[in-house]
C-alpha positions as CSV (number, residue, x, y, z in Angstrom):
1,M,82.5,79.3,92.2
2,D,81.4,82.5,93.0
3,I,85.0,85.1,91.9
4,D,85.4,88.8,92.0
5,L,87.1,89.5,88.8
6,I,90.2,92.2,90.1
7,G,92.1,94.4,87.5
8,V,95.2,95.7,87.5
9,P,96.2,98.0,85.1
10,M,99.5,98.5,86.3
11,F,103.2,98.4,84.5
12,Y,105.9,99.9,86.7
13,G,106.9,96.7,88.0
14,C,108.5,95.5,85.5
15,D,109.1,99.2,83.6
16,R,108.1,98.3,80.5
17,E,104.5,100.3,78.8
18,G,101.7,97.6,77.7
19,V,100.8,95.6,80.5
20,E,98.7,98.0,82.1
21,L,95.9,97.5,79.4
22,G,96.0,93.8,79.7
23,P,92.9,93.1,82.6
24,D,90.9,95.4,79.8
25,K,92.1,93.7,76.5
26,L,91.1,90.2,78.5
27,R,87.7,91.6,79.2
28,E,87.3,92.6,76.0
29,L,87.7,89.5,74.7
30,G,85.4,87.9,77.0
31,L,86.5,86.9,80.1
32,K,83.6,87.2,81.9
33,E,81.2,85.5,80.2
34,L,84.1,82.7,79.6
35,L,83.6,82.1,83.5
36,E,80.0,82.7,83.3
37,N,79.6,79.8,80.7
38,K,82.0,77.2,82.6
39,G,79.5,78.2,85.5
40,S,80.9,80.6,87.7
41,N,79.0,83.3,89.4
42,V,80.8,86.7,88.2
43,R,81.4,89.7,89.6
44,D,83.9,92.1,87.6
45,K,85.1,95.2,90.2
46,G,86.8,96.5,88.2
47,N,90.7,97.8,88.1
48,V,91.9,99.3,91.3
49,V,93.2,102.9,91.3
50,V,97.2,103.1,90.0
51,P,98.1,106.4,90.8
52,F,100.2,107.9,87.3
53,A,103.7,108.5,87.4
54,S,106.1,109.0,84.6
55,P,109.3,107.9,83.8
56,D,111.5,111.1,85.8
57,M,109.3,109.8,88.5
58,K,110.8,106.1,89.2
59,Y,113.5,107.5,91.2
60,V,112.0,109.2,93.8
61,R,112.1,107.2,96.4
62,S,114.5,104.7,96.0
63,S,117.6,104.3,94.0
64,K,117.0,100.9,93.5
65,M,113.7,99.7,93.5
66,K,111.9,101.9,90.6
67,Y,108.2,103.7,91.1
68,L,108.1,102.8,94.4
69,D,105.4,104.9,95.8
70,E,103.3,104.0,92.9
71,I,103.6,100.7,93.0
72,L,103.3,100.4,96.8
73,T,99.9,102.2,96.9
74,T,98.2,99.7,94.1
75,A,99.4,97.5,96.6
76,E,97.6,98.2,99.8
77,N,94.6,99.2,96.9
78,L,94.4,95.6,95.9
79,A,95.2,93.7,99.2
80,S,92.9,95.3,100.3
81,E,90.2,94.4,97.6
82,V,91.4,90.4,97.6
83,E,91.0,90.6,101.3
84,D,87.4,91.5,101.4
85,S,86.8,89.0,98.5
86,L,88.3,85.6,100.5
87,K,86.7,87.4,104.0
88,R,83.0,87.0,101.6
89,G,83.2,83.7,100.6
90,R,84.2,84.5,96.9
91,L,87.5,83.8,95.1
92,P,89.5,87.0,94.1
93,L,91.1,86.5,90.1
94,V,93.7,88.9,90.1
95,I,94.4,89.8,86.5
96,G,97.0,92.1,85.7
97,G,99.9,94.5,84.6
98,D,102.7,93.6,86.0
99,H,103.8,90.5,88.9
100,S,104.8,92.8,91.6
101,L,101.2,93.2,92.5
102,A,101.3,90.2,93.9
103,L,103.1,92.4,96.7
104,G,99.1,93.0,97.2
105,S,97.2,90.0,96.5
106,L,99.4,87.7,98.6
107,A,99.1,90.4,101.6
108,G,95.1,90.3,100.7
109,V,95.4,86.1,101.4
110,A,97.6,87.3,104.5
111,G,95.6,89.0,105.8
112,A,92.3,86.9,105.6
113,L,94.0,83.4,105.8
114,G,97.2,83.8,107.8
115,N,100.6,82.7,106.3
116,R,99.5,78.9,106.4
117,H,98.2,78.6,102.4
118,A,100.3,77.6,100.4
119,V,101.4,79.6,97.7
120,I,101.8,78.1,93.8
121,W,103.7,80.2,92.2
122,I,104.1,79.3,87.9
123,D,106.4,81.6,86.3
124,A,109.7,81.4,84.2
125,H,111.2,82.7,87.1
126,T,111.0,82.8,91.0
127,D,110.8,86.8,91.5
128,I,113.1,86.1,94.5
129,N,115.6,89.0,94.3
130,T,115.7,91.8,96.7
131,D,116.6,95.7,96.6
132,Q,119.9,94.2,97.1
133,T,120.4,91.6,94.5
134,S,118.2,92.3,91.6
135,P,120.0,93.8,88.4
136,S,116.9,95.9,86.7
137,G,115.3,97.4,90.3
138,N,111.5,95.7,88.6
139,V,110.0,95.2,91.6
140,H,108.0,92.4,89.6
141,G,111.0,90.2,90.6
142,M,110.8,90.8,94.0
143,P,107.2,89.8,94.9
144,L,108.0,86.8,96.0
145,A,110.6,86.7,97.8
146,A,108.9,90.2,100.0
147,A,106.2,87.6,101.1
148,M,108.4,85.5,102.3
149,G,109.5,88.1,104.8
150,V,112.9,88.9,102.7
151,G,114.2,92.0,101.2
152,P,113.5,95.5,102.5
153,T,111.3,96.5,105.2
154,V,108.9,99.0,102.9
155,L,108.4,95.6,100.7
156,L,107.6,93.2,103.3
157,S,105.3,95.7,105.2
158,V,102.1,96.4,102.9
159,H,99.5,95.5,104.6
160,G,100.6,94.2,108.1
161,K,104.4,94.1,108.9
162,E,103.8,90.0,109.4
163,K,105.0,87.4,106.6
164,K,102.4,86.4,103.8
165,V,103.8,83.3,103.2
166,L,106.1,80.1,105.1
167,D,109.0,79.5,102.6
168,R,107.9,76.0,103.3
169,N,104.8,76.6,101.8
170,V,106.2,78.3,98.2
171,Y,106.4,75.7,95.4
172,V,107.5,77.6,91.6
173,V,107.0,75.3,88.3
174,G,108.6,76.7,85.3
175,A,111.9,78.2,86.4
176,R,114.5,79.1,83.6
177,S,115.8,81.9,83.9
178,L,117.1,83.4,87.7
179,D,119.4,85.6,88.9
180,R,122.6,84.6,91.2
181,G,120.7,85.9,94.4
182,E,118.5,84.1,93.6
183,E,120.1,81.1,93.7
184,K,121.7,81.8,96.9
185,L,117.9,82.4,98.4
186,I,116.6,79.1,97.3
187,S,119.3,77.4,99.1
188,D,118.7,79.1,101.7
189,S,115.2,78.5,102.2
190,R,113.2,75.5,102.6
191,M,111.0,76.8,99.3
192,T,110.5,73.5,96.8
193,V,111.5,74.6,92.6
194,Y,110.6,72.8,90.0
195,R,112.6,73.9,86.9
196,I,111.8,73.1,83.5
197,G,114.9,70.7,83.6
198,D,112.9,68.7,85.8
199,I,109.5,69.0,84.4
200,H,111.2,67.7,80.5
201,S,113.0,65.2,82.1
202,S,110.8,63.2,84.5
203,G,107.5,64.4,83.1
204,M,104.7,67.0,84.5
205,Q,103.0,64.6,85.8
206,A,106.0,63.2,88.8
207,V,106.0,67.0,89.4
208,I,102.5,67.2,90.0
209,D,102.8,63.8,92.3
210,D,105.5,65.0,94.3
211,L,103.3,68.5,94.4
212,L,100.1,66.9,95.4
213,R,102.1,64.7,97.9
214,R,103.7,67.9,99.7
215,L,100.9,69.8,99.8
216,R,99.0,66.5,101.4
217,E,101.8,66.3,103.9
218,S,101.9,69.8,104.9
219,R,97.9,69.9,105.6
220,I,97.8,72.3,103.4
221,S,94.2,73.6,103.2
222,D,93.9,76.8,101.5
223,I,96.7,77.5,98.2
224,H,96.8,80.3,96.1
225,I,98.5,80.4,92.4
226,S,100.4,83.5,90.9
227,Y,100.2,82.4,87.1
228,D,102.9,84.6,84.8
229,I,102.1,84.0,81.1
230,D,106.3,83.5,80.8
231,S,105.6,79.6,82.3
232,L,104.9,79.5,78.7
233,D,107.2,79.4,75.9
234,K,108.3,82.1,73.9
235,S,107.2,80.7,71.1
236,L,103.2,80.6,72.0
237,V,103.7,84.7,74.6
238,P,105.7,87.1,72.6
239,G,103.2,89.8,73.9
240,T,104.5,89.1,77.7
241,G,107.7,91.7,78.8
242,T,110.5,88.9,79.4
243,P,109.3,85.8,77.5
244,V,112.0,82.8,77.9
245,R,112.7,79.9,75.0
246,N,112.0,76.5,76.5
247,G,109.2,77.5,78.8
248,L,105.8,74.6,79.0
249,K,103.7,74.0,76.4
250,L,99.9,74.6,76.8
251,E,99.2,70.8,77.5
252,E,101.7,70.8,80.0
253,S,100.7,74.0,81.9
254,A,96.9,73.1,82.0
255,Q,97.6,69.8,83.1
256,L,99.0,71.4,85.9
257,V,96.4,73.8,86.5
258,E,93.9,71.3,86.5
259,A,95.4,69.1,89.0
260,I,96.4,71.5,91.2
261,M,92.8,73.7,91.0
262,D,91.2,69.7,91.6
263,T,92.1,70.0,94.7
264,G,89.2,71.8,95.7
265,L,91.8,74.0,97.9
266,V,92.3,76.5,95.5
267,R,91.3,79.9,97.5
268,S,92.4,82.6,95.1
269,I,94.3,83.8,91.7
270,D,96.5,86.2,89.7
271,F,97.2,86.2,86.0
272,V,99.9,88.7,85.4
273,E,102.3,89.3,82.3
274,Y,99.6,90.0,79.1
275,N,100.6,92.7,77.2
276,P,98.9,93.6,74.4
277,K,101.4,96.3,72.9
278,L,103.9,93.6,72.6
279,D,102.4,90.5,70.8
280,K,102.2,89.2,67.5
281,D,99.2,87.5,65.6
282,G,97.1,87.6,68.1
283,R,99.2,84.6,69.5
284,T,99.9,85.9,73.1
285,A,95.7,86.5,73.7
286,E,95.3,83.5,72.4
287,S,97.5,81.8,75.0
288,C,95.7,83.2,77.4
289,L,92.2,82.9,76.6
290,Y,93.3,79.0,76.3
291,M,94.3,78.7,79.7
292,L,91.8,80.8,81.3
293,D,89.3,78.7,79.8
294,V,91.2,76.3,81.8
295,F,91.0,77.9,85.0
296,A,87.2,78.9,83.7
297,G,86.1,74.9,83.6
298,C,87.5,73.5,87.2
299,L,86.4,76.9,89.1
300,G,82.4,75.9,86.5
301,R,82.7,72.2,88.6
302,Q,83.0,73.7,92.2
303,T,79.7,75.6,93.5
304,G,78.3,78.0,96.0
305,R,80.5,80.0,98.7
306,M,84.3,79.0,99.9
307,D,84.6,78.0,103.0
308,I,87.8,79.9,105.0
309,G,89.2,80.0,107.9
310,R,92.3,82.3,109.3
311,T,94.5,79.9,110.3
312,G,96.8,82.3,112.1
313,S,100.3,84.0,111.4
């Protein structure tokens, strides 16, 4: 697989410093070499430009969304990089940084593919708050709602005003920490949410089977995976901003990722929320490398340039 590695060293969306160190730390740990050793051709495009803002600037643009100007600028920069990679037939692998970067990655995907693709959001959280429902004002809890066309216009308009994905093609896996406003949006939308209770009661394979069936029935030809490491149990990832107990085991996560990747439909990937400053005894780094090795193995089995086409909006 031809891969573009794109770093997003940003903490503004979670308002907790350290996560901006994730992209370069993973590079230091051998991410590019890991991907290449599994058979991919990797072009490291470095980090997108993230504007500087001091803490006293976090509410300059909005009283309800922190660091809004800086997040929007970064999202536009990232969207252009992702769209360019896809149009060149390469797979953008976006390394965060916090999950607000998905405002940009999803916008870039929509710019290249239209909005008929599927988004598979592997996360302890659904990230479908808005400026009106968020209890914290942290934008990393809002990008998926914005991509579906829900929320303030300023977030919806990143890299174009059209919806970035249709709600019926959104699948969240591993959710277990939701706010009241998010629960309402789930009930009002056509998105599919596989909660951790579903996985533990039915088993990961049953969830995978249902997910793949829905993708087939919807005739999905392109998939974006957005992988948040807090989907894993907090014992495995102490180095993340919002760890949540009762999460996925590494084996369950690997089973899920392999099943999705082996469809051959994955066109772009986010890997987010690794905070080296919060890690303990290297446990988070080890878990990240374990999962990145899973992604790398699947990508390495796919060869050459991706055949993509804009599917319309």
